[in-house]
Structures are given as structure tokens and as C-alpha cells.
ZAMI-565900 format. One record per residue (C-alpha): x, y, z; residue in three letters. Coordinates in Angstrom, 3 decimals. Each point is the difference from the previous one (the first is absolute). Layout:
X,Y,Z,ALA;
...
This chain:
104.370,80.352,118.015,MET;
-3.609,-0.378,-2.494,ASN;
-0.548,3.755,1.799,ASN;
3.366,1.007,-1.654,ILE;
0.080,-1.049,-2.893,LEU;
-4.193,1.184,-0.562,GLY;
1.341,3.774,0.812,ILE;
3.476,-0.467,-2.596,ILE;
-2.576,-1.505,-2.410,ALA;
-2.416,2.932,0.438,LEU;
2.344,2.870,-0.190,ALA;
1.554,-1.686,-3.166,MET;
-3.636,-0.508,-1.584,ALA;
0.025,3.608,0.406,ALA;
3.471,1.152,-1.407,ILE;
0.574,-2.328,-2.793,VAL;
-2.346,0.602,-2.453,GLY;
-0.184,0.835,-3.847,ALA;
3.111,2.874,0.026,GLY;
1.972,-2.576,2.571,PHE;
-0.332,-3.456,-1.973,SER;
0.437,1.530,-3.579,SER;
2.867,1.817,1.185,GLY;
-1.145,3.637,-1.017,LYS;
0.005,1.049,3.580,GLU;
3.421,-0.461,0.833,ILE;
1.301,1.126,-3.611,ALA;
-1.438,3.550,0.861,ILE;
0.902,0.036,3.500,PHE;
3.668,-1.535,0.048,PHE;
0.904,-1.079,-3.029,ASN;
-0.733,3.462,-1.441,ASN;
2.474,1.766,2.625,THR;
3.302,-0.999,-1.145,GLY;
2.721,-0.259,2.435,ASN;
-2.614,0.334,2.920,TYR;
-1.854,-3.159,-0.810,GLY;
1.122,-2.627,3.112,ILE;
0.350,3.069,2.326,LEU;
-3.729,0.636,-0.600,ASN;
-1.026,-3.451,0.510,ILE;
1.744,-0.198,3.324,ILE;
-1.596,3.574,0.871,LEU;
-3.443,-1.815,-1.185,ALA;
0.331,-2.528,2.108,ILE;
1.258,1.704,3.110,LEU;
-3.474,2.023,-0.567,VAL;
-1.910,-3.298,-0.363,PHE;
1.481,-1.197,3.200,PHE;
-0.317,3.012,2.479,PHE;
-3.687,0.697,-1.445,THR;
-1.487,-3.414,0.296,PHE;
1.302,-0.780,3.742,TYR;
-0.748,3.655,0.792,TYR;
-3.584,-0.474,-0.995,VAL;
-0.501,-3.445,1.739,PHE;
1.055,1.568,3.253,LYS;
-2.483,3.101,-0.640,LEU;
-2.939,-3.365,-0.621,ILE;
1.446,-2.177,2.574,SER;
-0.315,3.436,2.776,LYS;
-3.026,1.452,-1.244,HIS;
-2.080,-3.276,-0.519,ASP;
-0.420,2.010,-3.926,ILE;
-2.772,-1.944,-1.957,ASP;
0.072,2.078,-3.150,ASN;
1.657,2.688,-1.704,PHE;
-1.698,2.688,1.012,SER;
0.658,-1.041,3.655,ASP;
3.875,0.367,-0.746,LEU;
-0.375,3.416,-2.006,VAL;
-1.874,1.362,3.827,LYS;
3.150,-1.341,1.332,ILE;
2.229,1.644,-1.997,ILE;
-1.635,3.488,-0.497,THR;
-3.741,0.734,1.507,ASN;
-3.579,-1.176,-0.437,GLU;
-0.982,3.240,-1.912,LYS;
2.375,-1.598,-3.069,ILE;
-0.012,-3.690,0.718,ALA;
-3.656,-0.542,-2.254,LYS;
1.755,2.113,-2.890,PHE;
2.996,-1.570,0.275,ALA;
-1.694,-3.348,0.008,SER;
-1.857,0.904,-3.332,ASN;
3.461,1.088,-1.974,ILE;
1.417,-2.918,0.792,MET;
-2.747,-2.071,-1.430,SER;
0.263,1.697,-2.941,VAL;
3.723,-0.630,-0.414,PHE;
-0.915,-3.702,0.546,LEU;
-2.841,0.222,-2.467,LEU;
2.691,1.826,-3.057,LEU;
2.459,-3.282,1.204,ILE;
-2.940,-2.170,-0.877,PHE;
-0.485,1.660,-3.347,TRP;
3.469,0.086,-0.887,ILE;
-0.313,-3.556,0.700,MET;
-2.699,-0.567,-3.038,LEU;
2.287,2.172,-1.965,ALA;
2.644,-2.341,0.730,GLY;
-1.401,-3.000,-0.703,PHE;
-1.507,1.154,-3.431,GLY;
3.401,1.239,-0.857,ALA;
1.467,-3.515,1.050,PHE;
-2.314,-1.780,-1.987,LEU;
0.593,2.723,-3.494,SER;
3.638,-0.269,0.307,GLN;
-0.159,-4.242,0.537,LEU;
-2.579,-0.567,-2.996,TRP;
-0.843,3.673,-1.591,ASN;
-3.323,-0.058,0.983,ILE;
-1.931,3.281,0.898,PRO;
1.037,1.359,3.611,THR;
-3.956,0.428,0.907,ILE;
-0.483,-4.239,-0.408,VAL;
2.261,-0.710,2.708,GLY;
-0.634,3.133,2.226,SER;
-3.975,-1.115,0.132,ILE;
1.410,-3.818,0.618,LEU;
1.748,0.644,3.086,LEU;
-3.101,2.352,1.180,ALA;
-2.243,-2.939,-0.358,VAL;
2.560,-2.233,2.196,ILE;
0.414,2.810,2.491,CYS;
-3.853,0.211,-0.145,TYR;
-0.428,-3.530,0.792,ILE;
2.995,-0.161,2.736,THR;
-1.748,3.588,2.169,PHE;
-2.813,-2.741,1.118,LYS;
2.879,-1.467,2.369,PHE;
0.617,1.442,3.118,ASN;
3.950,0.942,1.695,ILE;
1.045,-3.375,1.065,GLU;
-0.712,-1.583,-2.870,GLU;
1.805,2.529,-2.314,ILE;
3.111,-0.752,1.947,ILE;
-0.268,-3.640,-0.394,LYS;
0.072,0.990,-3.781,ILE;
3.093,2.467,0.535,SER;
1.990,-2.608,1.783,LYS;
-0.422,-2.805,-2.616,TYR;
0.645,2.653,-2.595,VAL;
2.971,1.804,1.445,ILE;
2.699,-2.727,0.173,PRO;
-0.840,-0.858,-3.944,PHE;
0.903,3.970,-0.797,ILE;
3.002,-0.404,2.003,ILE;
0.813,-3.267,-1.897,LEU;
-0.322,1.361,-3.562,GLY;
2.016,3.412,0.636,ILE;
2.513,-2.243,1.238,GLY;
-0.320,-2.573,-2.638,LEU;
0.276,2.762,-2.353,LEU;
3.116,1.795,1.770,PHE;
2.148,-3.691,-0.200,PHE;
-1.338,-0.736,-3.740,ALA;
2.053,3.663,-1.097,SER;
3.576,0.710,-0.400,PRO;
-0.100,2.741,2.559,ILE;
2.064,3.327,-0.696,SER;
0.316,3.230,1.539,TYR;
-0.101,3.051,-2.650,GLN;
-0.733,3.331,0.997,ILE;
-1.512,2.863,-2.963,ASP;
2.315,1.987,-0.155,THR;
-1.944,2.626,-2.528,THR;
-2.466,0.548,2.773,THR;
1.167,2.898,2.248,ASN;
-1.796,-1.132,3.079,THR;
-0.742,3.935,2.360,PRO;
1.558,-0.715,3.681,ILE;
-3.645,0.434,1.801,PHE;
-1.773,-2.277,-1.895,LYS;
3.153,-2.455,-0.062,GLY;
-0.706,0.098,3.651,ILE;
-3.642,-0.060,0.798,THR;
-1.049,-2.486,-2.566,SER;
0.262,-2.778,2.190,GLY;
-1.665,1.739,2.862,ILE;
-3.007,0.827,-2.348,ILE;
-0.058,-3.427,-0.765,TYR;
-0.686,-1.144,3.410,ALA;
-2.359,2.577,0.920,SER;
-2.355,-0.221,-2.666,TYR;
0.170,-4.043,0.593,ASN;
-0.759,0.926,3.614,LEU;
-2.965,2.092,-0.775,VAL;
-1.589,-3.254,-1.218,ILE;
0.914,-2.621,2.091,ALA;
-0.574,1.804,3.232,ILE;
-3.655,0.274,-0.285,PRO;
-0.109,-3.799,-0.902,ILE;
2.735,-1.117,2.985,MET;
-2.427,1.274,2.408,ILE;
-3.097,-2.232,-1.193,THR;
2.115,-2.785,0.744,ALA;
1.304,1.264,3.817,ARG;
-1.396,-2.962,1.847,ASP;
3.159,-2.187,-1.539,LEU;
2.597,2.556,2.180,ILE;
-0.906,-0.860,3.126,ARG;
3.666,0.498,1.622,ASN;
2.953,1.734,-0.415,LYS;
2.415,-2.925,-1.114,ARG;
-2.621,-0.449,-3.008,GLU;
0.329,3.253,-0.449,ARG;
3.286,0.177,-0.892,ILE;
0.546,-3.212,-1.542,LEU;
-3.288,0.883,-2.252,SER;
1.869,3.312,-1.019,VAL;
3.516,-1.772,-0.293,ILE;
-1.624,-2.100,-2.607,GLY;
-1.427,2.373,-1.862,ILE;
2.942,1.735,-0.930,CYS;
2.203,-2.821,-0.197,THR;
-2.584,-0.890,-2.911,VAL;
-0.434,3.054,-1.481,LEU;
3.723,1.058,0.156,GLY;
1.060,-3.510,-1.936,VAL;
-2.814,0.549,-2.589,LEU;
0.737,3.403,-0.730,ILE;
3.645,-0.421,-0.340,SER;
-0.865,-3.215,-2.280,LEU;
-2.417,2.054,-2.438,ILE;
2.846,2.734,0.010,PHE;
2.709,-1.700,-1.175,PHE;
-2.313,-1.915,-2.721,LEU;
-0.773,3.927,-1.262,ASN;
3.588,0.956,0.002,ASN;
1.147,-3.382,-1.904,THR;
-2.751,0.672,-2.917,TYR;
-0.014,4.082,0.009,ILE;
0.208,0.514,-3.357,LEU;
-2.589,-2.136,-0.754,SER;
-2.547,0.477,2.401,VAL;
0.200,3.795,1.050,ALA;
-3.424,1.121,-2.168,SER;
-1.871,-3.208,0.993,LEU;
-2.947,-0.143,2.159,ASP;
0.645,-3.658,1.197,MET;
4.150,0.243,-0.251,PRO;
-0.184,-3.748,2.272,LEU;
-2.226,-1.565,-2.320,LEU;
2.546,0.495,-3.275,TYR;
2.554,-1.026,1.922,ILE;
-1.770,-2.982,0.901,ALA;
-1.409,-0.514,-3.992,SER;
4.063,-0.616,-0.482,GLN;
0.117,-3.199,2.498,LYS;
-0.716,-3.167,-0.568,SER;
-4.293,-0.850,-0.842,THR;
-0.225,-1.313,4.315,ILE;
1.683,3.239,0.990,VAL;
-2.265,2.388,-1.861,TYR;
-3.410,-2.020,0.891,ILE;
1.078,-0.089,3.801,PHE;
0.401,3.762,-0.589,TYR;
-2.944,0.634,-1.526,VAL;
-2.176,-1.602,2.516,ILE;
2.136,1.673,2.772,MET;
-0.657,3.478,-1.048,ILE;
-3.719,-0.647,-0.477,CYS;
-0.060,-1.182,3.748,LEU;
1.822,3.002,1.246,ALA;
-2.419,2.677,-1.968,ILE;
-2.807,-1.873,1.537,TYR;
0.866,-0.348,3.011,THR;
0.912,4.047,0.701,THR;
-2.922,0.313,-1.678,ALA;
-2.726,-1.987,2.349,ILE;
2.384,1.541,3.075,SER;
-0.709,3.834,-0.657,SER;
-3.399,-0.293,-1.442,GLY;
-1.194,-2.017,2.961,TYR;
1.068,2.397,2.497,THR;
-1.728,2.650,-1.953,VAL;
-2.911,-2.221,0.170,ILE;
-0.432,-0.896,3.495,SER;
0.721,3.780,1.224,THR;
-2.986,0.511,-1.645,TYR;
-2.176,-2.781,0.204,SER;
-2.682,-0.004,2.772,LYS;
-1.623,-3.528,-1.968,ASN;
0.034,-1.896,-2.156,LYS;
-2.627,2.042,-2.257,LYS;
3.137,3.522,0.098,THR;
2.744,-2.803,-0.281,LYS;
-1.024,-1.134,-3.289,GLU;
-1.362,3.069,-1.311,PHE;
3.736,1.403,0.873,ILE;
1.439,-2.885,-1.591,SER;
-1.917,0.264,-3.085,ILE;
0.775,3.709,-0.387,CYS;
3.474,-0.112,0.551,ILE;
0.240,-2.597,-2.592,CYS;
-1.652,1.649,-2.544,LEU;
1.683,3.432,0.755,VAL;
3.496,-1.833,-0.212,GLY;
-0.421,-1.069,-3.768,ILE;
-0.436,3.734,-0.947,LEU;
2.937,0.777,1.716,VAL;
1.981,-2.859,-1.135,SER;
0.216,1.903,-3.763,LYS;
2.329,2.200,1.601,ILE;
3.835,-0.910,-0.714,ASN;
0.937,-2.402,2.426,PHE;
3.590,1.327,0.318,SER;
-1.166,3.687,0.188,ALA;
-2.270,-1.167,3.034,LEU;
2.824,-2.201,1.593,LEU;
2.302,3.555,-0.083,GLU;
-1.950,2.675,0.500,TYR;
-2.802,-1.270,2.263,CYS;
2.787,-2.005,2.462,PHE;
2.179,2.915,0.408,THR;
-2.392,2.425,1.276,TRP;
-1.435,-2.806,2.040,ILE;
3.606,-0.527,1.141,GLY;
0.285,3.901,0.679,TYR;
-3.236,-0.211,2.522,ILE;
1.055,-3.236,1.220,GLY;
3.265,1.814,1.260,LEU;
-2.165,1.854,2.675,LEU;
-1.838,-2.447,0.706,GLU;
3.285,-2.272,1.073,ILE;
0.840,3.082,2.270,PHE;
-3.246,0.538,1.597,LEU;
0.433,-3.784,0.826,ILE;
3.549,0.674,1.588,VAL;
-0.804,2.942,1.643,CYS;
-2.812,-2.156,1.770,ALA;
1.998,-2.756,1.349,VAL;
2.889,2.545,1.529,TYR;
-3.574,2.095,2.030,ARG;
-0.601,-3.663,1.035,ASP;
3.147,-0.186,1.426,LYS;
-0.179,3.253,1.712,LYS;
């Protein structure tokens, strides 16, 4: 059971970052699709379920040790290294977006320059990168329940109503694909991170229970945030941090709890994505130290770009590439059956 909880915590740490915990991701990919919002939630969870299950199956069958090994299985050795480097770039983008998100968070919270929050998180992440994957999983296992509790507390403290923005005419293609794109870009982030914890997936039972646990937690949290955004859609549509505004309308206890929660959510995604990149290219402690410093310094510069723009454009394009990755994973599983 402890292994299953570790897998769930690591997956959530990869997915529940600045965009998710702030409510902005859910607003972009679900609330902004009008009548298709709930359909997109269902489609996203289905994509998460089958892809995670297939990836865990491939990891167990082929004894996959890193993302490059997975790429060799789903494609061939010639492009494995190239694809692995591309995935590392994506994970770096996620790390940098978390720095930007923390800057936007503190800016909306206390009206301070965004660069201050980005520098603060970069320093904290640099210190955390000195740990190993087991310690990072341990951090996630303690933090994730706190995040779930924070979102649940905010939901039950709000008078929920279901509203659809009828002034926006959502194209059918966007309406029925937004949830799939959301799941695919998150999977691009999560899959390399999950491979680092391969030793926790020991048998088929743990594989299935882990996938069910991940998708159940994700489905509940996405739905809660979706309905919260929907209830306050007229007030939060243009904000970088919709849920922070909603929390500010509640009691002081709820607000403080949510502020702490969003800090932890951003932190866990930043360290999980950043650590995966560092561990991929670090051959010794000196290299690890150098890479840690470089990605933190570059991240501070990148974080000056608008947080919402980073979320919408970077994540959407990563999502399109993620669709190709999912297709190749499914094909590899069916080849194994033959």
C-alpha cells in the first residue's frame, strides 16, 4: 500500500503545479469550452487512465530504467536520444513555468514584483535538488494530502452553482479535444518522472491500483476546481490565479490554508520536473551542482514572461506532441500482445 501511495503522490506532484492549483489550467482547458466542459473532464481522465496503465505495463515488461529506454521501445534506438532530449526541454519548461507561477502568485497576493517570487522558489528548489528521488517522493507524500484538503476546503466553503458562458461560441474541434490536450501535455511531464520511481511498481495489482488512485484523485480535484471557476466565472476570467481570488472571499482560515496549499503545489511540481532533468544528465555531484545552478538562473530570466501566456501556449503545443507519444505507447503495447 505504501508503494501505491508513493506512486500516486509522485504523479500528483508532477501534475498539480501552479496552473492546476491556481485554477488557471482548468479555466483554460475546461471552463473556457462552454457546454463541453464536463465532457472534457471525462475524456481527460480516460486518457490519463489508459496511458498510465500502458506505461506501467511497458516499464514492468521491458525493465525500463529511464525515459530513453521507453523511447527505444516505442520507436527505435536512432531517435531515442533525440526524443529524450526533447522531453527534458519540456520538463525544463515546466520547471520555469512553476517559477513564473510562483512570481505571479506572490504578485497577486502582496503586489510585489514577480521576479522576487521566482528568485525565492529558485533558491528553495536548488537546495532541494541536493536530495535523492526517495526523499523527493517522501516530500510529495506529505504535501499532496494537504493540497487535496485545501482544494476540498475551498470547494465546500463556497456556494457552488453551474453556469455556462453563453457569450463565447466554442468551436466543436476545440470543444471535444481540449481535455485530451490537457491530459497529453501533463503525461509528457509525468511519464519521465514516473519512470524514476519504477521500483515501486512491483506487480500487476499495484499497477492497476496506482492508476485507479491517480485518476480518482485527479478526476475529483479537476471537477472541484471546474465548479469553483464556474461559480465565479465573471470575477476570475481574467485573473492569473482564479482560486486565490475565490479563497480571498472566504474566511481568514480558508484563505491562509489555501495560500499555503498553492505554495506547496507549485513547489512539488517544480522539484519533480527539475530533478528529473538534473538526474538525466548528472554523472556526478559536480555535474549535478552545475546543472542545478544553470536551470535555476535561466528559470529566473524566463519567469519574466507572462504566466498565463506560458500556460496557454507552451502547454497546448506540448500537448500536441504528447498525443504522438501516447499513440506510440499504445502501438508498442499492442505489438507486445502480438
